C-alpha positions in Angstrom: -16.5 -2.0 -42.9 -18.8 -5.0 -42.2 -20.6 -5.6 -39.0 -21.4 -9.3 -39.5 -19.4 -10.3 -36.5 -21.6 -8.3 -34.1 -24.8 -9.6 -35.7 -23.7 -13.2 -35.9 -25.9 -14.6 -33.1 -25.2 -18.2 -34.0 -21.5 -18.1 -33.1 -22.4 -16.1 -29.9 -24.9 -18.7 -28.9 -22.3 -21.4 -29.4 -19.9 -19.5 -27.2 -22.6 -19.1 -24.5 -23.1 -22.8 -24.4 -19.4 -23.3 -23.9 -19.3 -20.8 -21.1 -22.4 -22.3 -19.4 -20.7 -25.7 -19.6 -17.7 -24.4 -17.7 -20.0 -23.0 -15.0 -21.3 -26.5 -14.4 -17.9 -27.9 -13.6 -17.3 -28.7 -9.9 -14.2 -26.6 -9.6 -15.7 -23.5 -11.3 -15.7 -21.4 -8.1 -12.1 -22.4 -7.1 -10.8 -19.2 -8.7 -13.0 -16.2 -7.9 -11.2 -14.1 -10.5 -11.5 -16.6 -13.3 -15.2 -17.4 -12.5 -16.1 -13.7 -12.5 -14.4 -13.3 -15.8 -16.4 -16.1 -17.3 -19.7 -14.7 -15.9 -18.9 -11.2 -17.2 -18.2 -12.6 -20.7 -21.4 -14.6 -20.6 -23.5 -11.6 -19.6 -21.8 -9.5 -22.2 -22.6 -12.0 -25.0 -26.2 -12.4 -23.8 -26.6 -8.6 -23.7 -25.3 -8.3 -27.3 -27.6 -11.0 -28.5 -30.6 -9.4 -26.8 -29.8 -6.0 -28.4 -29.3 -7.5 -31.8 -32.4 -9.6 -31.7 -34.6 -6.8 -30.4 -33.4 -4.5 -33.2 -33.9 -7.1 -35.9 -37.4 -7.8 -34.6 -38.3 -4.1 -34.6 -37.1 -3.7 -38.2 -38.9 -6.8 -39.4 -42.1 -5.7 -37.7 -42.0 -2.3 -39.5 -41.2 -4.0 -42.8 -44.3 -6.3 -42.3 -46.5 -3.4 -41.5 -45.3 -1.5 -44.6 -46.0 -4.5 -46.7 -49.5 -4.9 -45.3 -50.5 -1.3 -45.9 -48.7 -0.5 -49.2 -51.9 -0.6 -51.2 -53.9 1.3 -48.6 -51.6 3.8 -46.9 -52.8 4.9 -43.5 -51.4 8.3 -42.7 -51.5 7.8 -38.9 -49.6 4.5 -39.2 -47.2 6.1 -41.7 -46.4 8.9 -39.1 -45.9 6.3 -36.4 -43.5 4.4 -38.6 -41.5 7.5 -39.5 -41.0 8.2 -35.8 -40.0 4.6 -35.2 -37.4 4.9 -37.9 -35.6 7.7 -36.0 -35.5 5.5 -32.9 -34.1 2.6 -34.9 -31.4 4.8 -36.4 -30.3 5.8 -32.9 -30.2 2.1 -31.7 -28.3 1.1 -34.9 -25.8 3.9 -34.4 -25.1 2.7 -30.8 -24.6 -0.9 -32.1 -22.3 0.5 -34.8 -20.1 2.0 -32.1 -19.9 -1.3 -30.2 -18.7 -3.1 -33.4 -15.9 -0.6 -33.6 -14.6 -1.6 -30.2 -13.0 -4.8 -31.4 -9.3 -3.8 -31.6 -6.7 -5.3 -29.3 -7.2 -4.2 -25.6 -10.4 -2.2 -26.3 -12.2 -4.4 -23.8 -9.6 -3.7 -21.1 -10.1 -1.4 -18.1 -8.1 1.8 -18.5 -5.5 3.8 -16.6 -6.4 7.4 -17.0 -3.8 10.1 -16.2 -4.3 13.8 -16.1 -1.4 16.3 -16.0 -1.7 20.0 -15.7 0.3 22.0 -18.2 2.2 25.2 -17.9 0.3 28.0 -16.2 0.4 27.3 -12.5 -2.9 27.6 -10.6 -4.9 28.2 -13.8 -3.7 25.0 -15.4 -4.2 23.0 -12.1 -7.8 24.2 -12.0 -8.3 23.1 -15.6 -6.9 19.6 -14.8 -9.4 19.3 -11.9 -12.2 20.4 -14.2 -11.2 17.6 -16.6 -11.1 15.1 -13.7 -14.7 16.0 -12.8 -15.7 15.7 -16.5 -14.4 12.2 -16.7 -15.9 11.3 -13.3 -19.3 12.3 -14.5 -18.8 10.5 -17.8 -18.0 7.3 -15.9 -21.1 7.7 -13.8 -23.3 8.0 -17.0 -21.6 4.9 -18.5 -22.0 2.9 -15.2 -18.2 2.7 -14.9 -16.2 2.8 -11.7 -13.3 5.3 -11.4 -10.7 4.4 -8.7 -8.2 7.2 -8.0 -4.8 5.7 -7.2 -2.8 8.9 -6.9 -3.5 12.6 -6.9 -1.1 15.5 -6.5 -2.9 18.7 -5.4 -2.0 22.1 -6.8 -0.3 24.7 -4.6 -3.3 26.9 -4.5 -6.2 25.1 -6.2 -6.9 22.2 -8.6 -4.5 19.3 -9.2 -1.1 18.9 -10.7 -1.6 15.3 -11.7 -4.0 12.4 -11.2 -3.9 8.7 -11.9 -7.1 6.6 -11.9 -8.2 3.2 -13.0 -11.5 3.2 -15.0 -13.3 -0.1 -14.8 -16.1 -1.1 -17.1 -16.8 -2.9 -20.4 -14.7 -1.4 -23.2 -13.4 1.4 -20.9 -10.1 1.5 -22.7 -11.8 1.3 -26.1 -13.8 4.4 -25.4 -11.1 6.4 -23.6 -8.1 5.7 -25.8 -8.8 8.6 -28.1 -9.0 11.1 -25.2 -5.2 10.9 -25.1 -3.7 14.3 -26.0 -3.7 17.9 -25.1 -7.0 19.6 -24.0 -7.1 23.4 -24.2 -9.3 25.8 -22.2 -10.0 29.4 -23.0 -11.9 31.4 -20.4 -12.0 34.5 -18.2 -9.7 33.4 -15.3 -11.4 33.3 -11.9 -7.9 33.7 -10.5 -7.1 37.0 -12.3 -8.2 40.1 -10.5 -8.3 41.9 -13.8 -10.7 39.4 -15.3 -8.4 38.8 -18.3 -8.8 35.9 -20.7 -6.4 33.0 -20.2 -5.5 29.9 -22.1 -4.8 26.7 -20.1 -3.6 23.3 -21.2 -3.8 19.8 -19.6 -2.5 16.5 -21.0 -4.5 13.2 -20.9 -2.8 9.9 -21.1 -4.6 6.6 -21.4 -3.2 3.1 -21.1 -4.9 -0.3 -21.1 -4.9 -2.1 -17.8 -3.7 -5.6 -18.5 -4.7 -8.5 -16.3 -1.9 -9.7 -14.1 -2.5 -13.3 -15.0 -1.6 -12.5 -18.6 1.5 -10.6 -17.8 4.7 -12.6 -18.0 7.0 -9.8 -16.7 9.6 -10.4 -14.1 10.4 -7.5 -11.8 13.6 -8.0 -9.9 13.8 -6.5 -6.4 17.0 -4.9 -7.4 15.3 -3.1 -10.3 12.8 -1.1 -8.2 13.1 1.5 -5.5 10.1 1.8 -3.1 9.6 5.1 -1.3 7.0 5.4 1.5 5.7 8.9 2.4 2.7 10.5 3.9 -0.4 10.9 1.8 -1.1 14.4 0.5 -4.9 14.1 0.2 -7.4 17.0 0.5 -7.6 16.7 4.3 -10.5 15.6 6.6 -11.2 12.1 7.9 -10.3 10.5 4.6 -6.6 11.5 4.6 -4.0 9.0 5.8 -2.2 10.0 8.9 0.6 7.5 8.6 3.3 7.1 6.0 1.3 4.7 3.9 1.6 6.3 0.4 3.9 4.3 -1.9 6.0 5.4 -4.8 7.7 2.7 -6.9 10.5 3.6 -9.4 11.5 1.0 -12.0 15.1 1.9 -12.3 15.9 0.3 -15.8 13.0 2.1 -17.5 12.6 5.1 -15.1 8.9 4.5 -14.9 7.4 5.9 -11.7 4.0 4.9 -10.3 2.4 6.1 -7.1 -0.6 5.1 -5.0 -1.8 6.8 -1.8 -5.6 6.3 -1.7 -5.8 2.8 -0.2 -6.1 2.4 3.6 -2.8 0.6 4.1 0.8 0.7 2.8 0.4 -2.9 1.7 -2.7 -2.1 -0.4 -1.0 0.9 -1.9 2.0 -1.1 -2.8 -0.2 -3.8 -4.5 -2.1 -1.3 -6.5 1.1 0.5 -7.6 2.7 -2.8 -8.6 -0.4 -3.6 -10.7 -0.1 -0.3 -12.6 3.7 -0.8 -13.0 3.1 -4.3 -14.4 0.7 -2.9 -17.0 3.1 -0.2 -18.0 6.0 -2.7 -18.3 3.9 -5.1 -20.3 2.9 -2.4 -22.7 6.5 -1.3 -23.0 7.6 -4.9 -23.8 5.0 -5.2 -26.5 6.2 -1.9 -28.0 9.7 -3.3 -28.2 8.6 -6.4 -30.1 6.4 -4.7 -32.6 4.7 -1.5 -33.5 1.2 -2.6 -32.6 0.8 -0.7 -29.5 2.5 2.4 -30.8 -0.8 3.0 -32.7 -2.7 2.6 -29.5 -0.5 4.4 -27.0 1.4 6.8 -29.2 4.6 8.5 -28.1 4.4 11.0 -25.3 7.1 13.1 -27.1 4.5 13.8 -29.8 2.3 15.6 -27.3 3.1 19.3 -27.0 1.3 22.5 -26.1 0.4 23.4 -29.6 -1.1 20.2 -30.9 -4.3 20.0 -28.9 -6.9 17.5 -29.8 -9.8 19.5 -28.4 -10.5 23.1 -27.4 -13.0 24.2 -24.8 -13.8 27.9 -25.4 -15.9 29.8 -22.8 -15.0 33.3 -23.9 -15.6 35.3 -26.1 -18.1 32.7 -27.2 -18.9 29.1 -26.1 -17.7 26.2 -28.1 -16.1 22.8 -27.7 -14.4 21.7 -30.9 -12.6 18.4 -31.6 -9.7 19.3 -34.0 -9.5 15.7 -35.3 -13.1 15.4 -36.6 -14.2 19.0 -36.5 -17.2 18.0 -34.4 -18.5 21.1 -32.5 -20.8 21.5 -29.5 -21.8 25.0 -28.3 -22.9 23.9 -24.8 -19.6 23.8 -22.9 -21.2 23.2 -19.5 -23.0 20.1 -20.9 -19.6 18.7 -22.1 -17.9 19.5 -18.8 -20.7 17.6 -17.1 -19.6 14.4 -18.8 -21.5 14.4 -22.1 -18.4 13.7 -24.3 -19.7 10.6 -26.2 -20.4 12.7 -29.3 -16.6 13.4 -29.5 -15.6 9.8 -28.6 -17.9 8.2 -31.0 -17.0 10.5 -33.9 -13.3 9.6 -33.5 -14.1 5.9 -33.3 -16.1 6.1 -36.5 -13.3 7.9 -38.4 -10.7 5.6 -37.0 
């Protein structure tokens, strides 16, 4: 694999000039959505150039220093350079990951879905633990997680959750989290303190921009149900029938949203998610491109987990696709999952 595209600053500078020219047009701010898109793309390009330029300069400076002292090696400078090399390797590794996020839809925001598996309360609690893990991961990445629907467990945890993750390359990073996640621990819900195994399924879909979606949804093809929100209580819970469930009858796709303040807002958000799902379905019908991205939900079963989180009789998190292992389970559950995400990206 070559990384010339990422380090090609000339083409990026040319693109920056084009975008800056668009910003000078008198009608630039007529469409807030389009103008924000251009600004985000511009900032992204400038950020990539800055990272690349800084890394090139650091490497060149070290090469120059080595050249100047090769006939009279200074041990102190040699030690400083060796330490610098470790830092440069880390920076280069991060840039390498960014070069791998160039596949279709990698730059999109993501729809993250968490579903508890068989096992009642134990599985619902595990699903909520995963929700917190991804929340903390988003915080570390500077991403925004917007929960659109959540179904609480009967006693604890959550049965299912749908959230939109917004940030640069959100889908590219999260796409390989799709699959079954397995937890082994001493159950806090078992009075006999026995070891339990729980499963939860993660599904990830790119969130397509509505202005690129040419999908017609006929009123006769959808059923809209309005119901009372089932939040966790307190002042934040809706007290009116504002939650919205939309069923697309031809495809049997169901989307729900209950976390906005009004029924209108919930309907708009649910329609946005439905459009993305229908768009992806349409592409899958035309070619196999997205089948490699989304996969087939029928392929996910409780026996083909992608990752195991073991808290008893020993502590270990193991990704079964890459065999990457981390012994600090708590650290992983606190959102430090980049080691697994990056390893899958590199192997893919």
